C-alpha positions in Angstrom: 78.4 108.1 26.1 76.7 106.4 28.8 78.3 103.8 31.4 82.0 103.3 31.2 84.9 105.2 32.9 85.1 109.0 32.5 81.8 109.4 30.1 80.1 113.1 30.6 77.4 111.4 32.4 79.2 110.0 35.2 80.9 111.7 38.2 83.9 110.5 40.4 82.7 109.3 43.4 85.9 108.7 45.2 89.3 107.1 44.4 91.8 104.5 46.4 95.6 104.7 45.6 97.8 101.6 46.1 100.3 102.2 48.9 103.1 101.5 45.8 101.3 104.2 43.5 100.8 101.6 40.8 96.8 101.2 40.9 94.2 103.6 41.2 90.6 102.7 41.6 88.8 105.0 40.4 84.2 104.7 41.8 81.6 106.2 39.3 78.2 107.7 40.0 76.5 107.0 36.9 72.8 106.6 35.4 71.5 108.5 38.6 73.0 107.2 41.4 74.8 104.0 40.0 78.0 102.7 40.5 81.2 101.9 38.6 84.6 100.9 39.1 87.5 101.0 37.3 91.1 100.0 38.1 93.7 102.4 36.6 97.3 101.4 36.0 100.0 102.3 33.6 98.8 99.4 31.1 95.2 101.0 30.8 91.9 100.8 32.5 90.0 97.6 33.6 86.3 98.2 34.5 85.5 95.9 37.7 82.1 93.8 37.7 80.2 94.9 40.8 77.9 92.4 43.1 75.9 95.7 43.9 74.2 98.4 42.4 75.9 101.1 44.7 79.3 100.6 46.3 81.4 102.5 48.7 84.4 102.5 50.7 87.0 101.4 48.0 90.6 100.2 49.7 93.6 98.5 48.5 95.2 95.6 50.7 99.2 97.3 52.0 100.3 95.2 49.1 97.9 96.1 46.3 96.9 92.7 45.8 93.1 93.2 47.0 90.7 95.7 46.3 87.9 95.7 49.0 84.9 98.0 49.1 81.4 98.0 50.4 77.9 97.0 48.0 74.5 97.2 47.9 71.4 97.2 45.8 68.0 96.4 45.8 67.3 93.2 47.4 70.8 92.4 48.8 71.9 93.9 52.1 75.1 95.8 52.6 78.0 93.9 52.6 82.2 93.6 52.5 83.2 92.6 48.8 87.0 91.3 47.8 
């Protein structure tokens, strides 16, 4: 399986747990260095569309309502996204 959370060609590149423990964001290193981001809940998993090829610094707001991270890619400067 290529792409998608938990495939054999992927490695976890980090995670962030919400303050209430209800949400976990898992950052995956896929396709030789690109990123994928998945939010896990008790109900299942949701893949987040990313604004750039490489993501880091995943963090939840205190209330768990906002996920923030940095992203960059070819021709795209490093920036913070929510």
